[in-house]
Structure formats: structure tokens, C-alpha cells
C-alpha positions in Angstrom: 39.3 25.5 -56.0 38.9 21.9 -56.4 35.2 20.2 -55.2 35.7 17.1 -53.1 33.3 14.7 -54.4 32.1 12.6 -51.5 33.6 9.1 -50.8 32.3 6.5 -53.5 32.8 4.4 -49.9 30.2 6.2 -47.7 26.5 6.2 -49.5 24.9 9.4 -49.3 22.5 10.3 -46.4 19.0 11.4 -46.9 17.4 14.1 -45.5 15.2 12.2 -43.5 18.2 10.4 -42.2 19.9 13.4 -41.2 16.7 14.2 -39.1 15.9 10.9 -37.7 19.6 11.0 -36.7 19.7 15.0 -34.5 16.5 13.8 -33.7 17.6 10.9 -31.8 20.5 12.8 -30.5 18.8 15.6 -29.6 16.2 12.6 -28.0 18.4 11.3 -26.0 20.0 14.3 -24.1 16.5 15.0 -23.4 15.8 12.1 -21.3 19.6 12.7 -19.8 18.4 15.8 -18.6 14.9 14.4 -17.7 16.8 12.6 -15.2 18.1 15.1 -13.7 15.6 17.4 -13.2 13.5 14.2 -11.5 16.1 12.9 -9.6 16.8 17.0 -7.9 13.1 16.9 -7.9 13.1 14.1 -5.5 15.4 15.7 -3.4 13.4 18.5 -2.5 10.4 16.5 -2.6 11.9 14.2 0.3 13.3 17.5 2.1 10.2 19.1 2.1 8.5 15.9 3.2 11.3 15.8 6.3 10.2 19.6 7.1 6.9 18.4 7.2 7.2 15.5 10.0 9.0 18.1 11.7 6.7 20.5 11.8 3.0 17.9 12.2 5.0 15.8 14.9 6.1 17.9 17.4 5.2 17.3 21.2 2.0 18.9 21.8 1.9 21.9 25.1 0.1 20.5 28.2 -3.2 21.4 27.9 -4.0 24.6 30.5 -6.7 24.5 32.7 -9.4 26.3 32.6 -10.6 28.5 35.7 -14.4 27.9 35.5 -15.5 31.1 36.0 -18.6 30.1 33.6 -20.2 27.8 35.4 -20.1 30.8 38.3 -22.3 33.1 35.3 -24.3 30.2 34.4 -26.1 29.7 36.9 -26.7 32.7 37.9 -28.4 32.8 34.1 -30.4 30.1 34.6 -31.9 31.5 37.7 -35.3 33.1 36.5 -38.1 35.1 38.6 -40.7 32.8 39.2 -43.4 31.8 36.7 -46.5 33.1 37.0 -49.7 31.1 35.9 -51.4 32.6 33.2 -54.7 34.8 34.4 -57.5 33.3 33.1 -60.3 35.6 31.5 -63.7 34.7 30.6 -64.6 33.4 27.5 -67.3 34.8 25.3 -69.9 32.4 24.1 -71.4 33.9 21.0 -75.2 32.9 20.6 -76.4 31.1 17.4 -79.6 33.3 16.4 
């Protein structure tokens, strides 16, 4: 077996340079993935806003007419017996000694 010697035209890259390139490629993939996630989330959020809009913008049902049974009850409840005036009582006078 012959050992392959690196070509003399390419300078050898150090560990830090190789790690930097790997991180650069990984960063680009992360950015692409983030863009896809943001796009998908924006679509779902738009659908959610449309659904909420449909729920909140429905026409309200016609108000029902309330039967005024309570009015008759209130009028009878307000009627109370005649007020009886307080009885006058004699006050005790204390004498000073």
C-alpha cells in the first residue's frame, strides 16, 4: 500500500478552518429550514385568522321579545301595608340630686 500524499497545490486546512466550513454549511441549512418553518407557520396563522374572523363576524340572531311578567310581580311586590306611625312613649326624666 502506498500512502497518498496530499497534493502540493492545495494548502492543508487546519482543524479550526474545517470546523468553520462545517458550521457555515450547517448554518445555511438551518436558515433554509427556518424559512420553511416560518412560511408554514404564517400559512397556518392566516387560516386561523380567517376562521376566527368567520366566527366573530356572524350576524347576530334577532333579539327575542321578552315577556314582561316581571313588571306585574314588581308592582305587587312594591305594595306594602300602610306605614304605622310610631307610638309616642313618655320619657323618663331623671332628677338631679
